[in-house]
KEVO-598830 format. One record per residue (C-alpha): residue in one letter; y, x, z. Coordinates in steps of 0.02 Angstrom, whole numbers, plus 50000, padded with zeros to 5 digits. Layout:
N
AYXZ
...
***
This chain:
550
M505974862050296
S506544867550466
D507454886350507
G506404885850659
P506604884350839
P508584888950881
M508684903151009
S509684904151147
G511414911251158
G511804910550962
R510214923150912
R509664921750745
P507864912650745
G506454927950773
L504604927150752
R503134922350867
R502414936850957
E500494932350946
I499514946050853
G498554956150998
L497754973350944
I496114967050874
G497334956650775
L498354973050716
V496854984550689
W496094970850570
A497654966150485
S497804987350416
V495644989450410
G495764970950316
S497124976650188
I496264996850182
I494544987950129
G494994978749983
S494644976449804
G494714998549803
W492974998549857
L492524988049730
F493075000649596
G493805013549687
A492005027149673
Q491825021049493
T493395026549426
A493615043349541
L491865048449479
K492525045449307
A494115054849340
A493315069249446
G491615069849413
P490465070349599
A492115083349653
A492775064549700
I492205066649868
F493325079249882
S494995068749789
W494385055449923
L494605070650066
I496355075149998
G496865056649988
G496275053650189
V497275071350234
A498665064250158
I498665045750204
L498205051650389
V499715062250402
L500955046550338
A500155035250468
L500305048050604
V502155048050560
H502135027750556
A501295027850706
E502745035850805
L504065024450717
G502975008950726
G502895012750943
M504855015850945
Y505505001650858
P504334984150830
V505094974550699
S504554965250565
G504624974750388
G504804990450496
T504415003150340
A505894992350257
R506824995250379
F506655013850463
P507865022850330
H509185009750376
F509225013650540
A509385033350475
F510505032250343
G511235016350330
G511385002750192
A511215009650018
A509655021250074
G508875005350184
A509154993950021
S508235008549914
F506875009050025
G506834990650073
W506624985449888
F505165000649871
S504074992850025
W504424974149942
L503774978449774
Q502304987349840
A501794973149960
V502154959149817
T501094966749689
V499424969349797
A499054952049806
P498964950549628
I497994966749596
E496714957349727
V496454941249637
L496054950049480
A494704961349564
M493934942549635
I494134935349447
Q493524950849377
Y491794952649488
S491594932649465
G490994933049296
Y489364936949370
W489374918049403
G489054905649243
F490544896149268
A491834908749282
K491124917049127
G492714911949022
W494194920849135
T494024937549061
T493934944948900
V493574963948845
S495264969248754
Q495224990348721
K493824991448842
T494804986348987
T494164968349072
V495884955549055
L496174939049093
T496074925748970
G497184911548967
S495974901549102
G495544913349214
I497884916049224
V497844897649275
V496284902549405
A497424918049470
V498784905849481
V497824892149592
L497094907649715
M498724913749741
A499204896249787
V497924896149913
F498384911649978
T500104906450007
T499554890650092
V498644898650213
N500084908750273
F501184893250290
L500174888450430
G500554900550546
V500284918150597
R498864913750734
L498044904250611
L498124920750497
A497694935250635
N496094923850662
T495534921250473
N495734937750434
S494944944950611
V493364934650518
I493614940150340
T493744959050424
W492314957850508
W491244952950323
K492324965450250
V491734978850339
G490134976850363
V489554974550163
P490114992050128
L489124997450263
L487574987950217
A487814994650030
I487695011850102
L486545010750209
V485205002750085
L485665010649918
A485555027950007
I483705024650084
T483185017449912
N484025025249774
F484575043049807
H484465054249666
G485035072249727
S485075080249569
N486625066849502
F487845080449588
G487505092449443
A487255082049310
A488225075549131
N489505089649137
G489335097849290
F490285094749479
A491965097649447
P492225096149232
G494245094249264
G494255107749404
L495635105849533
H496995097149405
G495505084749375
I495215083449586
L497045081149615
S497305068349456
A496035058349548
V496925057149705
S498495044649625
V497615040149465
S495835032749485
G496385022349647
I496005034549781
I497765033049875
F497735015449819
A496085011349910
L496765018250062
L498525009050070
G498614995950199
F498745004450373
E500545000150374
Q500344982950390
A500194984750572
D501934990950552
Q502514974650457
L501964965650585
A502554974550730
G503914960250770
E502514946950786
S501334958350919
T501044954951101
N501254973451147
P501854982150999
K502234999951099
R500565002251147
D499444993350989
I500574998850839
P500015017450844
R498385014550897
A498115001750757
V498915012250628
I497885028750660
G496255020550695
S496325009550547
V496315025650421
F495125034350511
V493995017450500
G494515016750281
V494335034650253
I492485036650323
I491855021350229
Y492605025950073
V491905045350053
L490265037850110
L490185023749963
Q490675038349850
I489195046849901
V488245034649883
F488855028749733
L488565045349644
V486645047149703
A486255029849687
L486435030249480
P485055030849381
A484795045949261
S485175033949117
Q486945031849181
V487595048049199
K487185054849014
G488595064748937
T489995067749008
W490495057549155
A492055052249074
T491055043048959
A489345040449042
G488695022849052
F489345017849212
T491105020049148
T490905004149075
F490044992149212
T491384978049270
G490584975749442
P490054993249480
F489024992449660
A488214975449615
Q487734982749438
V487234999249528
A486034987249656
T485484975049495
L484834994949415
G483894997749573
A483004981749601
L484014974749753
A484494959149665
W484904951549846
L486384966149898
A487084962249712
F487034944949764
I487964951049922
I489124962849844
H489514948049714
L490074936549855
D490924950449953
A492024951649789
V492704936249833
V493094936850010
S493474955650021
P495094956149904
G495464937949950
G495684945250128
T496654958550085
G497684947049979
L498074936250112
I498694947750230
Y499894955850099
I500764938950042
T500964940750228
A501794956750218
S502924953850072
S503674938650151
R503874948650328
V504844962950197
S505934951650134
Y506484942250304
G506894958650360
L507874963850212
A508774945850243
R509134952550410
N509964969050368
G511014960150238
Y510214967250068
I509614950450000
P510044933350018
Q509894924850202
V508934911250138
F507424922650165
E507664921650350
K507154902550346
T505574898050445
N504624882650440
Q503844873150588
A502614888050614
V504084900850628
V503444906350464
P504654914650332
W504464901650196
V505804908350053
G504984923550041
L503184915750055
L503574906749895
T504334921149823
A503034931149840
W502014919349763
V503114915049602
V503244935449551
G501364937549589
C500904924249486
V502174933349352
C501404947949380
F499754941949262
L500694941349095
P501174960049084
F499664967749210
P498314955949156
S496974968949229
W496664977549370
T496594996549302
S498294990949264
L499324988749408
V498555003149504
G499545016849450
L501435005749495
I500654999549655
T499995018849713
S501785027249651
A502855013049757
S501915012549902
V502115031249919
L504015029449869
M504305018850024
Y502925029450147
A504315045250089
G505765036050177
A504695036850374
P504715054950380
L506395055550330
A506985043350451
L505765052250606
G506545069050581
V508205061850591
F507845049350751
R507085064850829
N508795076050826
R509945062650838
L508935051350982
P507845065051054
Q507995055151226
A507165036651162
E505695030251207
R503905035751097
P502655026551157
Y501775038851053
R502185054651009
L501915065850856
P501335084550893
V502465098350801
A503485082250701
S504845096850668
V503455103150530
L502145087750511
S503795077150460
P504245087550311
I502395090550275
A502245071750242
F503775070750130
I503015084450048
I501535076150021
A502225059049973
N503075068249832
L501445075749779
L500675059849755
I502085051549647
L501935068449535
W499785065949539
S500245048249471
G501125056649297
W502505050949191
T501475037949137
T501435027649301
D502935035149354
W504085028549202
K503725011049260
L504115013249434
G505965018149372
V506135003149295
A505714992949405
I506865001749520
L508394999549415
I508074980249410
G507854982249593
Y509614989949601
V510474974449485
I509564963649644
L510424969449764
A512024974749691
G511994954249632
N511714947349833
R513204960249897
L514404954749747
L513934936549775
K514074937249958
L512304928549985
N512234935350131
P513564933250269
V512964951250342
T513564962650245
P513094979650282
Q513954995350267
L513315006850135
D513555024750205
L513505031550021
K514055049450137
A512255047350204
A511255042150051
Q511935056249938
W510505064449941
L509645048049863
P510235047249678
V509935066849651
Y508055062249719
L507465051149626
I508225057449463
G507455074449520
M505845069949546
G505725058649381
V506345075949306
I504975086449375
V503745073649338
F504085071549157
F503915093249138
S502585093549228
S500955095549171
F500625078049240
N501305070849091
N500135068448961
G501345064948819
V501845084748841
T500965095648732
T501555111248831
P502295106548993
A503845116449039
F503125116149229
S501155122649202
F500065115949334
G500235124349502
W501875127049487
D502535109649428
M501685106649647
L502465123249701
L504275116549624
T503775098749696
A503585106149875
V505165116449852
F506265101049797
S505655090149929
V506025102850068
A507805104550012
I507995085149999
Y507415082050184
F508325094750266
W509845088850157
A509405071150224
Q509385077750388
A511095084550379
V511865071750304
A511115055450394
L512075044150527
P512745049550685
A511865045750845
A513055031750900
R513065023250742
I511195025550730
Q511065017450885
S512275004450876
M511224996750735
I509504997750819
D510374986950980
E511034975150880
I509304973850766
V507724979350877
V508414975151043
P508394955951000
E506654956950928
E505934964251038
G506664952951181
D505674940051110
I504034948351175
A504814939051357
G504404921951299
I502644925051279
A501514919051417
***
């Protein structure tokens, strides 16, 4: 395969800027409306009862604050794989490599979870019944199901090979459907099956209190469902007008996603017949549904709607899986250009698509089916990896505001000096609420990443050798280890009977710790001249590709 068209002046090959505003908006919205709408309302109701509505609102506010930070950064520096590269500009090699790995880890694991959702709902069709089985009350893949999953991943990869323009057009068509079906379900179920008494049914409105509401934000798939706004940032290097369109796409997609998910939670609750809400919310009949919304429609004598939802259960997760295969290849492309991983990940084919990153995403995604054969088994890991990735953005924004106050900002975040540290606190609270059961697995994944990054540097697999800038990243190991310690001794560690940090105090400690890390990072960040030098070396050439567009 070709390395892509040569660039004038000896510049390294770039990507084609072919995606407009609608393509960027639909890339983010298409990532947000995926398998989360098919399962999120069920798992949230099980975890928090009807008060899960507040869990969605809290999750929406948290994601919106993080999105506002990304809107400013994406408009300032529209480069491919942006979330992996902003910390690199602010803190240099060591921090950049770390957040780059967090970003890739999040992106590469989303496509497999969407495939799992497609297969689980496909059990409705007779030919697919042998693809899953129930093990310990969890639906998992069988041997034949794993084969089907690998084939579906191959289909996602093949579409990506054909070029970003085809991808954007394909995703736009799919996203219209993906948004339309949930809206149809909301309208029909609210009109035909409204049981207002469900708000006080089972064991009450908020059986777990505030602790249950907050836990549900992370562990029940709420944050996972709302992830995806950053896709516009990841595709910034292929946007025709990034400085104008990226902030609009990032912010707009979050509003669309939050509104749809809150309405879905309300409708799922009120549409449940009385027979499905007996006992407690954690053990009621609806918790055994394998296709929650489709089964609710069936119970409500809406077979036609159940059919459409089952069809959407293939299309909706499929569209999200498609765009995340794209994202993972763009993140690895950005990591290679920064010198963190082998240069081969910069290679592009005739359609100017980073094909090595695509193949790697396919292989890793397929491997995920072995240790994570169910939808719920992957949700927690992806959520924690995602918010850890997001945590780098507010740190970088604070540095850019302090070091580069005169830089062009197409979108300027209001009161950034306040919202930026708040965004960092929010990211760390989401990690806390995920709990130790999830976070220790993320810790293992982080260690694997450091082994890979170190191997690339020692074996010199990339001629670009970024400076580690250890002084600028001195806060990073303290941050990662400190968060691990806080989570372990918190009330969100189910394995500890009497936590050292009781509920409420653990959140306060997380907030105080976050503020300390935030201002420590600001104090030791790279000097302005060094930051500007890296931006001139990486961002300016990629922005220059816009000039070649008719």
